[in-house]
C-alpha positions in Angstrom: 33.4 36.8 141.5 31.9 39.6 143.6 35.1 41.6 143.5 35.3 41.3 139.7 31.6 42.2 139.4 32.1 45.4 141.4 35.2 46.2 139.5 33.4 45.9 136.1 30.5 48.0 137.4 32.8 50.8 138.5 34.5 50.8 135.1 31.3 50.5 133.0 29.7 53.5 134.8 32.9 55.5 135.0 32.5 55.9 138.8 36.2 56.0 139.9 39.6 56.3 138.3 42.0 53.4 139.1 43.9 54.0 142.3 42.0 57.1 143.2 41.7 58.5 146.7 38.2 57.9 147.9 36.0 58.3 151.0 34.0 55.4 152.1 31.0 55.8 154.4 31.3 53.0 156.9 28.6 52.3 159.5 29.9 48.9 160.4 27.0 47.0 158.8 27.5 44.2 156.3 27.1 46.5 153.2 29.6 49.3 154.3 32.1 46.8 155.7 32.1 44.9 152.4 32.4 48.3 150.5 35.6 49.2 152.4 37.2 45.8 152.0 36.4 45.7 148.3 37.6 49.2 147.6 40.9 48.5 149.4 41.3 45.2 147.5 40.7 46.9 144.2 43.6 49.3 144.9 41.8 52.5 145.9 43.3 54.8 148.6 40.6 54.7 151.1 39.6 57.1 153.9 36.7 55.7 156.0 34.1 58.1 157.5 31.9 56.9 160.4 29.0 58.9 161.6 27.7 58.4 165.1 24.2 59.9 165.4 23.8 58.8 169.0 20.2 57.5 168.4 20.5 53.9 169.5 22.2 54.2 172.9 24.9 51.6 173.4 24.5 50.2 169.9 25.8 53.5 168.4 28.9 53.3 170.6 29.3 49.6 169.7 29.2 50.4 166.0 31.8 53.2 166.4 34.2 50.9 168.2 33.7 48.2 165.6 34.6 50.6 162.8 37.6 51.9 164.7 38.9 48.4 165.2 38.2 47.4 161.6 40.1 50.5 160.2 43.0 50.0 162.5 43.3 46.4 161.4 43.2 47.4 157.7 45.5 50.3 158.2 42.8 52.7 156.8 42.6 56.3 157.9 39.3 56.9 159.8 37.4 60.2 160.2 34.9 60.0 163.1 31.8 62.4 163.1 29.6 62.7 166.2 26.3 64.5 166.3 23.5 65.4 168.7 21.0 64.5 166.0 17.8 65.0 168.0 18.9 68.6 168.9 19.7 69.3 165.3 16.3 68.0 164.2 14.5 70.2 166.8 16.5 73.3 165.9 16.0 72.9 162.1 12.4 71.7 162.5 12.9 68.5 160.5 12.6 64.8 161.0 15.3 62.7 162.7 15.8 60.9 159.3 16.3 64.1 157.4 18.5 65.5 160.2 20.8 62.5 160.0 21.0 62.7 156.2 21.9 66.5 156.2 24.5 66.0 158.9 26.0 63.0 157.2 26.3 64.4 153.7 27.5 67.8 154.9 30.5 66.1 156.6 31.1 63.8 153.6 31.5 66.9 151.4 33.6 68.7 154.0 36.0 65.8 154.3 36.1 65.2 150.6 37.2 68.7 150.0 39.7 68.7 152.8 41.3 65.4 151.7 41.1 66.0 148.0 39.2 62.7 147.5 37.8 62.0 144.1 34.4 60.7 145.3 32.4 59.6 148.3 31.5 55.9 148.1 28.2 54.8 149.6 27.2 51.2 150.2 23.8 51.2 148.6 23.2 47.8 146.8 20.7 46.3 144.4 18.1 45.5 147.2 18.1 49.1 148.3 17.4 50.3 144.8 14.6 47.7 144.4 13.0 48.8 147.7 13.2 52.4 146.6 11.4 51.7 143.3 8.6 49.8 145.2 8.3 52.6 147.8 8.0 55.2 145.0 5.5 53.1 143.1 3.3 52.7 146.2 3.3 56.4 146.9 2.7 57.4 143.3 5.7 58.5 141.2 6.8 59.9 137.9 9.4 58.5 135.6 12.3 59.5 137.9 10.9 57.5 140.8 11.0 54.3 138.7 14.7 54.8 137.9 15.8 53.5 141.3 19.0 54.7 142.9 21.5 56.1 140.5 25.2 54.9 140.4 26.4 58.5 140.6 25.0 61.7 142.0 27.6 64.4 141.8 30.5 63.3 143.9 28.4 60.5 145.5 29.0 57.1 143.9 27.5 53.7 144.7 29.8 50.8 143.6 27.7 48.1 145.1 24.5 48.7 143.1 25.3 45.7 140.9 25.2 43.2 143.8 22.5 42.0 146.2 22.4 42.0 150.0 22.7 38.2 150.0 25.8 38.3 147.7 27.4 40.7 150.1 26.7 38.7 153.2 27.8 35.4 151.5 31.1 37.1 150.5 31.8 38.4 154.0 31.2 35.0 155.4 33.7 33.5 153.0 36.2 36.2 154.0 35.6 35.4 157.6 34.8 39.1 158.2 32.4 40.1 161.0 30.1 43.1 160.9 27.4 44.6 163.2 23.7 44.6 162.7 21.4 47.6 163.3 18.5 46.1 165.3 16.1 48.7 163.9 16.5 47.1 160.4 14.9 44.0 161.7 11.7 45.8 162.8 8.8 46.1 160.3 7.8 49.5 161.7 8.4 51.7 158.6 7.6 51.5 154.9 11.0 50.4 153.7 11.4 47.7 156.4 7.9 46.4 155.6 8.8 46.2 151.9 12.1 44.4 152.8 10.7 42.0 155.4 7.2 41.3 154.2 6.4 42.3 150.6 9.6 41.4 148.7 9.8 37.9 150.2 6.3 37.2 148.8 7.2 38.6 145.4 10.3 36.5 145.3 8.3 33.4 145.9 6.2 34.2 142.9 9.2 35.1 140.8 12.7 34.3 142.1 14.0 36.8 139.5 12.0 39.7 140.9 15.0 41.8 142.0 16.9 41.4 138.7 13.7 42.2 136.7 13.0 45.4 138.7 16.7 46.4 138.4 16.6 45.9 134.6 13.4 48.0 134.4 15.1 50.8 136.4 18.0 50.8 134.0 15.7 51.1 131.0 13.9 53.9 132.7 17.1 55.8 133.4 18.0 55.5 129.8 14.7 56.9 128.7 14.9 59.6 131.3 18.0 61.0 129.6 15.9 61.7 126.5 13.0 62.9 128.5 15.0 65.4 130.5 16.6 66.8 127.3 13.2 67.3 125.7 11.8 68.9 128.9 14.7 71.3 129.2 14.2 72.5 125.7 10.5 73.0 126.3 11.1 74.9 129.5 13.3 77.4 127.7 10.5 78.0 125.1 7.6 78.5 127.5 9.0 80.0 130.7 11.1 83.0 131.6 13.1 82.7 134.8 13.1 85.6 137.3 14.3 86.1 140.8 12.9 83.3 142.9 10.3 82.2 140.3 9.3 82.2 136.7 6.6 83.5 134.2 5.0 80.8 132.1 3.4 81.7 128.8 0.3 79.5 128.7 -0.3 79.8 124.9 3.3 78.7 124.2 2.8 75.9 126.7 -0.3 74.7 124.7 1.6 75.0 121.4 3.7 72.0 122.6 0.7 69.9 121.5 -0.5 71.5 118.3 -2.8 68.6 117.6 -3.2 67.2 121.0 -6.6 67.1 122.6 -5.5 66.4 126.1 -2.3 68.4 125.9 -0.2 65.6 127.5 3.1 67.2 126.7 2.0 70.6 128.0 0.8 69.1 131.2 4.1 67.2 131.7 6.2 70.2 131.1 4.1 72.3 133.4 4.5 69.8 136.2 8.3 69.6 135.6 8.5 73.4 136.0 6.2 73.7 139.0 7.6 70.7 140.9 10.9 72.5 141.1 9.1 75.1 143.3 7.4 72.4 145.5 4.0 72.2 143.8 2.4 68.8 143.6 1.2 66.9 140.5 -2.4 67.7 141.5 -1.7 71.4 141.9 0.0 71.5 138.5 -3.1 69.9 137.0 -5.4 72.3 138.8 -3.3 75.3 137.6 -3.5 74.0 134.0 -7.3 73.8 134.2 -7.5 77.2 135.9 -5.2 79.0 133.4 -8.2 81.1 132.1 -9.3 82.2 135.5 -7.3 85.3 136.5 -6.8 85.7 140.2 -6.7 82.0 141.1 -3.8 81.2 143.4 -2.0 78.0 144.5 0.5 77.7 147.3 3.4 75.4 148.0 6.3 75.8 150.5 7.4 79.4 150.1 6.1 79.9 146.6 2.7 81.1 145.3 1.4 80.5 141.8 -1.0 83.1 140.5 -3.0 83.0 137.3 -2.7 86.2 135.2 -4.0 87.0 131.8 -2.4 84.3 129.6 0.4 83.6 132.1 1.1 81.6 135.2 3.3 83.5 137.6 5.4 81.8 140.2 6.8 84.0 142.9 8.3 83.8 146.4 5.6 84.0 149.1 6.9 86.4 151.6 4.1 85.6 154.1 5.0 81.9 154.6 8.6 82.1 155.9 8.3 84.1 159.1 10.4 82.6 161.9 11.7 84.3 165.0 13.3 82.9 168.1 12.7 84.7 171.4 13.4 84.4 175.1 10.4 85.6 177.1 10.9 88.4 179.6 8.7 91.0 181.3 7.9 93.8 178.9 9.2 92.1 175.8 7.4 93.2 172.6 7.8 91.4 169.3 6.6 92.9 166.0 5.0 90.2 163.9 3.1 90.3 160.6 -0.2 92.1 161.2 0.5 92.9 164.9 2.6 92.8 168.0 3.1 90.2 170.7 3.8 91.5 174.2 5.0 89.2 177.0 4.7 89.5 180.8 4.9 87.3 183.8 2.1 87.0 186.5 1.6 85.1 189.7 0.3 81.6 189.3 -3.1 82.5 190.8 -3.7 85.7 188.8 -7.0 86.0 186.9 -7.0 84.5 183.4 -8.3 86.4 180.4 -10.9 84.7 178.1 -9.9 86.9 175.2 -8.6 84.8 172.3 -5.9 87.4 171.6 -4.4 86.6 175.1 -2.7 83.4 175.9 -2.1 82.5 179.6 0.4 79.7 180.0 2.3 77.9 182.7 5.6 79.7 182.5 7.6 76.7 183.7 6.0 74.4 181.2 6.5 76.9 178.4 10.2 77.2 179.0 12.7 79.9 178.3 13.3 79.4 174.6 10.4 79.9 172.3 9.8 80.5 168.6 7.1 82.3 166.6 6.6 81.0 163.0 4.0 80.3 160.3 1.9 77.2 160.3 3.6 74.2 158.6 2.2 71.1 157.0 1.5 68.4 159.6 1.3 70.8 162.6 -0.9 69.6 165.4 -1.8 70.6 168.9 -4.1 69.8 171.8 -6.7 72.6 171.7 -7.6 74.0 175.1 -11.1 72.8 176.1 -10.9 69.8 173.8 -9.7 66.2 174.3 -6.8 64.8 172.3 -4.6 66.0 169.5 -5.9 67.8 166.4 -4.3 68.7 163.1 -4.0 72.5 162.9 -5.2 72.3 159.2 -8.4 70.7 160.4 -8.8 73.2 163.2 -8.4 76.2 160.8 -10.8 74.6 158.4 -13.4 74.4 161.1 -12.9 78.1 161.7 -13.5 78.6 157.9 -10.1 80.1 157.3 -9.3 81.0 153.7 -6.1 79.6 152.2 -4.3 83.0 152.6 -5.5 83.1 156.2 -4.1 79.7 156.9 -0.7 80.6 155.4 -0.5 83.8 157.5 -1.5 82.1 160.7 1.3 82.2 163.4 2.0 79.7 166.1 4.1 80.0 169.3 6.2 76.9 169.8 9.0 75.6 172.1 10.7 74.2 169.1 8.8 71.0 169.3 5.2 71.5 170.5 2.8 74.3 169.7 1.9 76.4 172.8 -0.5 78.8 171.2 -2.2 79.2 167.8 -1.8 83.0 168.0 -5.0 84.8 168.4 -7.1 81.6 168.3 -6.5 78.9 170.9 -3.7 77.8 173.4 -2.6 74.2 173.9 -4.1 72.3 176.7 -0.8 70.8 177.8 0.6 74.2 178.8 -2.5 75.5 180.6 -2.4 77.1 184.0 -3.3 74.7 186.8 -3.5 74.6 190.6 0.2 73.7 190.6 1.3 76.7 188.5 3.7 79.0 190.3 4.1 81.6 187.5 2.1 82.5 184.5 3.4 83.6 181.1 0.8 86.0 179.5 1.2 86.8 175.8 -1.1 89.5 174.2 -1.6 90.0 170.5 -2.4 93.7 169.6 -2.9 95.5 166.3 -4.6 92.4 164.7 
């Protein structure tokens, strides 16, 4: 029954051509193990891809060995990908989860092209989609967030979205097929796991058909979304002119989308759809709509700035927000930065320490030999010298009465992970000079 169900789902959604060569992402868990077995049973020419992120010690190696043995037993070609995920996350200044995603999908695409595979099959199932809908709903979402996980996204296809986790596990048991379990999936320490382990079980007690009901709702939303996106695309072409890295929005044309509307709901929706593509939030889009008759107002998101002009909303790249430079400190090094210059020198551990805020004196050994100068980012925090505990940098700058442009121009010196110095303001207490310091690293900001 499960095999027929998956076969019908693939056909109904046009996911794969019969007998096609496909990649299958196989972690060794129940879902991906079932995916590989089902695809092979349905006659697809499978190439398995296993990604070892080396994040769970011996468990990661156990999973790789399991997949290797599974593929050998099935006579399936296996591509192994191995990563230093933590290093990649540090170097690219992203979360571990995002690093793993980028690494995984980059190799999926590389191998797809090299092998000429028609698609990359991922083992997301109905429970994953239901959990995604609830996560988006809890965070606050638009129509797309209620659509759940799509069966197809470019070359990525999900043949198991029509079946539940329990159906998959029951099928594997009947097949006598073993699989491995990721112990982190059993811990209620993140939003998705809490939804899976705590919230959904209560909902299912109230209504045993909860999953099917949410899945049906998501399908209806995806159908409606097709019409919505077509209408939005047409409206965008009428009110906005694209330019290099941004766009010009004619506010009067935007308002004309609601010729009789008091609240201009269509105009607001189209404005959000345009601005969200540049990283602006829903609340920022609403503020920009209300401030459209206030020339000079500015809003910032990522590396874009929205400015209010006479009758227009202008979105442009913000050249001030993307400064990043890697350095290796050495005596006499001078680095030109926006609005000034940073000079580096070493001094004995017991040398006098300047109290000038434009001078940072750090323990050279704690600071390390590979540093980076960059702009402030959302979520940055540090341990201000002279204060106890960690503090969000955004709060620190607010206390200093920084304007929004000042906050965006502010530079920090980091070791790729921690902030050593909020340039020209305050150093981090963890890198301070102490009685045990053998060598100081002294950085001076000039030309500010």
